[in-house]
C-alpha positions in Angstrom: -4.7 27.9 -17.9 -5.5 24.8 -15.9 -9.2 24.3 -15.3 -10.5 23.3 -11.9 -11.9 19.8 -11.8 -15.7 19.7 -11.6 -17.6 18.5 -8.6 -18.5 15.3 -10.5 -14.8 14.6 -11.1 -14.0 15.1 -7.4 -16.9 12.7 -6.6 -15.5 10.1 -8.9 -12.0 10.5 -7.4 -13.5 10.2 -3.9 -15.4 7.0 -4.8 -12.3 5.4 -6.3 -10.1 6.4 -3.3 -12.7 5.1 -0.8 -13.0 1.8 -2.6 -9.2 1.4 -2.7 -8.7 2.1 1.0 -11.6 -0.3 1.9 -10.1 -3.1 -0.3 -6.6 -2.5 1.1 -7.8 -2.5 4.7 -9.8 -5.7 4.1 -6.8 -7.3 2.5 -4.6 -6.4 5.5 -7.2 -7.9 7.9 -7.3 -11.1 6.0 -3.5 -11.3 5.8 -3.3 -10.7 9.5 -5.6 -13.6 10.2 -3.4 -15.7 7.8 -0.2 -14.8 9.8 -1.9 -16.2 12.9 -2.0 -19.6 11.2 1.7 -19.3 10.4 2.9 -18.2 13.8 4.8 -21.4 14.3 6.6 -21.1 11.0 9.7 -19.1 10.2 9.4 -15.3 10.4 10.5 -14.6 6.9 7.2 -16.2 5.6 5.1 -13.8 7.7 7.4 -10.9 6.7 6.6 -11.6 3.0 2.9 -11.6 3.7 3.1 -8.2 5.4 5.2 -6.9 2.5 2.4 -8.0 0.2 0.0 -6.0 2.3 2.2 -3.0 1.9 2.3 -3.4 -1.9 -1.5 -3.8 -2.0 -1.9 -0.2 -0.8 0.0 0.9 -4.0 -1.9 -1.3 -6.5 -5.7 -0.7 -6.6 -7.9 -3.7 -7.6 -9.7 -1.3 -10.0 -6.6 -1.3 -12.2 -6.7 -5.2 -12.4 -10.5 -5.0 -13.0 -9.9 -2.6 -15.9 -7.4 -5.0 -17.3 -9.9 -7.8 -17.1 -12.4 -5.6 -18.8 -10.3 -5.7 -21.9 -10.9 -9.4 -22.2 -14.7 -9.5 -21.8 -16.6 -12.4 -23.2 -17.7 -12.1 -26.8 -20.9 -14.1 -26.4 -24.3 -12.9 -25.2 -25.0 -13.3 -21.6 -28.5 -12.9 -20.2 -27.6 -11.5 -16.8 -24.7 -11.2 -14.3 -24.6 -13.9 -11.6 -25.9 -12.7 -8.2 -22.7 -14.0 -6.5 -20.6 -11.8 -8.8 -22.8 -8.8 -8.0 -22.5 -9.4 -4.3 -18.6 -9.6 -4.5 -18.4 -6.5 -6.6 -20.7 -4.5 -4.3 -18.8 -5.7 -1.2 -15.5 -4.8 -2.7 -16.7 -1.4 -4.0 -19.0 0.0 -1.3 -18.5 3.6 -2.3 -19.3 3.0 -6.0 -22.7 1.3 -5.3 -25.5 3.1 -7.1 -27.9 2.8 -4.3 -25.8 5.0 -2.0 -26.4 8.0 -4.2 -22.9 9.4 -3.7 -22.8 11.8 -6.6 -22.9 15.5 -7.3 -26.7 15.3 -7.3 -26.7 14.1 -3.7 -25.8 17.6 -2.4 -28.7 19.8 -3.6 -28.5 22.2 -0.7 -24.7 22.9 -0.9 -23.5 25.7 -3.1 -21.0 24.9 -5.8 -18.4 27.1 -4.2 -18.5 25.2 -0.9 -18.7 21.8 -2.7 -15.6 22.5 -4.8 -13.7 24.1 -1.9 -14.0 21.0 0.3 -12.1 18.6 -2.0 -9.4 21.2 -2.5 -9.1 21.7 1.3 -8.8 17.9 1.8 -6.1 17.7 -0.9 -4.2 20.6 0.8 -4.3 18.7 4.1 -3.0 15.5 2.5 -0.2 17.4 0.7 0.8 19.1 3.9 1.0 15.8 5.8 2.9 14.1 2.9 5.4 16.9 2.7 6.0 17.1 6.5 6.7 13.4 6.7 9.1 13.4 3.8 10.8 16.5 5.3 11.3 14.8 8.7 12.6 11.6 7.1 14.9 13.5 4.7 16.4 15.4 7.6 17.1 12.1 9.5 18.6 10.6 6.4 21.0 13.5 6.0 22.1 13.1 9.6 22.9 9.5 9.2 24.6 10.2 5.8 26.8 12.8 7.6 27.8 10.3 10.2 28.8 7.8 7.5 30.8 10.4 5.6 32.6 11.4 8.8 33.4 7.7 9.7 36.8 6.2 9.0 37.1 3.1 6.7 38.1 -0.1 8.5 41.0 -1.8 6.7 42.0 -4.4 9.2 40.9 -6.0 12.4 38.6 -8.7 13.8 35.4 -6.9 12.7 36.5 -6.7 9.1 37.8 -10.3 9.1 34.5 -11.5 10.6 32.5 -9.5 8.0 34.4 -10.9 5.1 34.0 -14.5 6.4 30.3 -14.1 6.9 29.9 -12.5 3.4 31.5 -15.6 1.9 29.1 -17.9 3.9 26.1 -15.8 2.8 27.1 -15.6 -0.8 27.5 -11.8 -1.0 29.4 -11.1 -4.2 30.1 -7.4 -3.6 31.9 -6.7 -0.3 30.1 -4.4 2.1 32.2 -1.4 3.2 32.9 -1.3 7.0 33.4 2.2 8.6 34.1 3.1 12.2 32.0 6.0 13.5 32.4 8.2 16.5 28.7 8.8 16.6 26.3 7.1 19.1 24.4 5.3 16.4 23.9 1.5 16.7 25.7 -0.9 14.4 23.6 -0.9 11.3 23.5 -1.1 7.5 23.1 2.2 5.7 22.3 2.5 2.0 20.4 0.4 -0.6 22.5 0.0 -3.8 25.9 0.1 -2.0 25.3 -0.7 1.6 27.8 0.4 4.3 28.1 -1.2 7.7 28.4 1.6 10.3 30.3 0.3 13.4 30.6 2.5 16.6 34.3 2.5 17.4 33.7 2.4 21.2 31.5 -0.7 21.2 34.3 -3.1 20.2 36.1 -2.9 23.5 32.9 -4.1 25.3 32.3 -7.1 23.1 33.9 -10.5 22.9 34.7 -12.2 19.6 31.5 -14.3 19.7 29.4 -11.3 20.4 31.0 -9.3 17.5 30.3 -12.2 15.2 26.7 -12.4 16.3 26.1 -8.7 15.7 27.8 -8.7 12.3 25.9 -11.8 11.3 22.7 -10.0 12.0 23.7 -7.1 9.8 24.8 -9.5 7.0 21.3 -11.0 7.1 19.8 -7.6 6.6 22.0 -7.1 3.5 21.1 -10.5 2.1 17.4 -9.9 2.6 17.6 -6.3 1.1 15.7 -5.1 4.2 16.6 -1.5 3.6 15.0 -1.5 0.1 11.8 -3.0 1.5 11.7 -0.5 4.4 12.2 2.4 2.0 9.3 1.1 -0.1 7.0 0.9 2.9 8.1 4.3 4.1 6.8 5.7 0.8 3.5 3.9 1.4 3.4 5.5 4.9 4.0 8.9 3.5 1.3 8.6 0.9 -1.3 7.0 3.3 -0.1 8.8 6.4 -3.8 9.3 7.5 -4.5 5.5 7.6 -3.6 3.8 11.0 -3.4 0.4 9.3 -0.4 1.5 7.2 1.6 2.4 10.3 0.6 -0.9 12.0 1.8 -2.9 9.0 5.1 -1.0 9.2 5.5 -2.1 12.8 4.8 -5.7 11.8 7.4 -5.5 9.0 10.1 -4.4 11.4 9.1 -7.0 14.0 9.2 -9.9 11.5 12.4 -8.8 9.8 14.3 -8.6 13.1 12.9 -11.9 14.1 13.9 -13.5 10.8 17.4 -12.2 11.2 17.5 -13.5 14.8 16.5 -16.9 13.6 19.2 -17.0 10.9 21.9 -15.9 13.3 21.1 -18.7 15.7 20.8 -21.1 12.8 24.4 -20.2 11.8 25.7 -21.3 15.2 25.5 -18.4 17.6 24.6 -19.3 21.1 21.3 -17.7 22.2 22.8 -16.4 25.4 25.8 -14.9 23.7 23.6 -13.4 21.0 21.1 -11.9 23.6 24.0 -10.4 25.6 25.5 -8.8 22.4 22.1 -7.1 21.6 21.8 -5.8 25.2 25.4 -4.4 25.1 24.7 -2.7 21.8 21.7 -1.0 23.4 23.7 0.1 26.4 26.4 1.8 24.4 24.5 3.1 21.3 21.1 4.5 20.3 18.6 3.0 17.8 18.6 4.2 14.2 16.0 6.9 13.6 15.0 5.5 10.2 13.5 2.1 9.4 15.5 2.0 6.2 18.8 1.8 8.2 18.5 -1.8 9.5 20.3 -2.1 12.9 20.6 -4.5 15.7 18.3 -3.0 18.3 15.0 -2.7 16.3 11.5 -4.0 17.3 10.3 -4.8 20.8 13.6 -5.5 22.6 12.0 -7.4 25.5 10.1 -9.8 23.3 13.1 -10.3 21.1 15.3 -11.3 24.0 12.7 -13.7 25.3 12.3 -15.4 21.9 16.1 -15.7 21.5 16.5 -17.2 24.9 13.6 -19.7 24.5 14.9 -20.6 21.0 11.8 -22.5 19.9 12.2 -24.6 16.8 10.1 -23.3 13.9 8.1 -25.6 11.7 8.9 -25.9 8.1 6.2 -24.8 5.7 4.0 -27.8 5.0 2.6 -28.7 1.6 -0.9 -27.6 2.4 0.3 -24.2 3.7 2.4 -23.8 0.5 -0.6 -24.6 -1.6 -2.7 -22.1 0.5 -0.2 -19.3 0.0 0.2 -20.0 -3.7 -3.5 -20.1 -4.2 -4.0 -16.8 -2.4 -1.2 -15.1 -4.3 -2.6 -16.2 -7.6 -6.2 -15.4 -6.6 -5.4 -11.9 -5.5 -4.3 -11.1 -9.0 -6.6 -13.4 -11.0 -9.8 -12.7 -9.1 -10.1 -8.9 -10.0 -9.1 -9.6 -13.6 -11.8 -12.3 -13.8 -14.4 -10.0 -12.3 -13.5 -7.4 -14.8 -13.8 -9.9 -17.7 -17.2 -11.2 -16.4 -18.6 -7.7 -15.9 -17.1 -6.2 -19.1 -19.6 -4.5 -21.5 -20.7 -7.0 -24.1 -19.9 -4.8 -27.1 -20.0 -7.7 -29.6 -23.0 -9.5 -28.1 -25.9 -9.9 -30.4 -29.4 -10.4 -29.1 -32.0 -12.1 -31.3 -34.7 -9.6 -30.3 -33.8 -6.0 -29.7 -36.4 -4.1 -27.7 -37.0 -0.6 -28.9 -35.8 2.2 -26.7 -38.1 4.6 -24.8 -39.9 7.2 -26.9 -40.5 10.8 -25.9 -43.1 13.3 -26.9 -41.0 16.3 -26.1 -37.3 16.6 -25.0 -36.1 20.1 -24.0 -32.5 21.0 -23.2 -31.4 24.5 -22.5 -28.7 26.4 -20.6 -29.5 27.5 -17.0 -28.7 31.2 -16.7 -30.5 31.7 -13.4 -27.4 31.9 -11.4 -28.7 29.3 -8.9 -25.9 26.6 -8.7 -28.0 23.9 -6.9 -28.3 20.5 -8.5 -31.9 19.4 -8.7 -33.6 16.1 -9.8 -37.3 15.6 -9.9 -39.3 12.5 -10.9 -43.0 13.0 -11.8 -45.5 10.7 -13.5 -44.6 11.0 -17.2 -41.9 13.7 -16.6 -38.3 13.8 -15.6 -36.5 17.1 -14.7 -32.8 17.7 -14.0 -31.3 21.1 -13.3 -27.6 22.0 -13.3 -26.6 18.4 -14.3 -23.9 17.6 -16.8 -24.7 15.4 -19.8 -22.2 12.8 -18.6 -24.0 12.4 -15.3 -27.3 12.1 -17.0 -26.0 9.3 -19.2 -24.3 7.5 -16.3 -27.5 7.6 -14.2 -29.8 6.6 -17.0 -27.8 3.5 -17.9 -26.6 2.9 -14.3 -23.0 2.7 -15.4 -20.2 2.3 -12.9 -17.4 4.8 -13.0 -14.8 2.4 -14.5 -17.2 1.4 -17.3 -17.9 5.0 -18.4 -15.6 6.9 -20.7 -16.4 10.5 -21.6 -14.9 12.9 -24.1 -12.6 15.7 -23.3 -12.7 17.0 -19.7 -14.9 20.1 -19.3 -16.5 19.7 -22.8 -20.0 19.0 -21.3 -21.8 22.1 -20.3 -24.1 22.4 -17.3 -27.7 22.2 -18.6 -31.3 22.3 -17.5 -33.3 19.6 -19.1 -36.8 18.1 -18.9 -39.0 15.9 -21.1 -42.2 13.9 -20.7 -41.8 10.2 -20.8 
């Protein structure tokens, strides 16, 4: 029989989740400001920054802090630096002790209601997660059915153009080209073995240069592995479906990936006017892919894309100081949490020359509470401390002001609920 998590466990999970969402949101805002300084550079640089934001939602800083905690200093340290305390409190607002976010902070709420609330929130999250996956899976099956029904292309200008561009791009495994009777736009379907879906009616409306421009765009998607990156972020969107920032980051990823492909197509020699006309014709005779992980030709904001293509502004190369800035930030995002964990690790081997004696008690009384009243109660009086319906784990954590990631208990559920009081 699986036991229901205690209210204290739910509180701990809520704190960690809140801190992680706060850190990921703050990281996304900082990266957004950084992309503004790189707006004149190539789009693939900004795309990688947004991809890093997506990955941050999957990697909590608490995990890196815990890793750093395994490498704590082995010498005695008198106190933690105020700057470090400020950084930790700012990055973990929901774990601050002065907020009082614990099971004891809800003295007037019954245990039944308090335990039902986390289960209700978990049910809502699972429902949203399942619905999003179900919708995307249905769309994936529709595209897969269109690919299976398509006919392989064994000759023609489209296939010749594709093979020539694959050679230029350095693609070792040839991409399969299939002709479809569906209304889907030209696009790359699949991750491990990508297939280029080509509407059979669109070829009669395109010239040779326009066909080459569209296929070059799709070859860029294959080279960049955009379908894999899109599938990764779609998983992030499904997990954090309730967070608007995740969906906004997804839109930025699509915008920058299409812009990066546009820049490469023009760099390969396509005329901006011809390329813009080919995109407009593709939009006229086909519909956009319903999934971000099928990279097509008509994605992102079409009006802005056409304007950028026609203006054809030259992008700046990434300067030395910008490369240094990006490298420093990348290393810092990993090293800083590990360093914080190391600096704040328990000094298990630290020896103090003078050990102050612990507090002494005249009387300490611990007994089970059989009254049936489930309310959590704390009371501080001169010379006396009383706690009712409190687990031993919570008493120890509050007494020593331990953070969640620094406290390790025994087996879950092994600590009974007790009523305790003692003079001090």
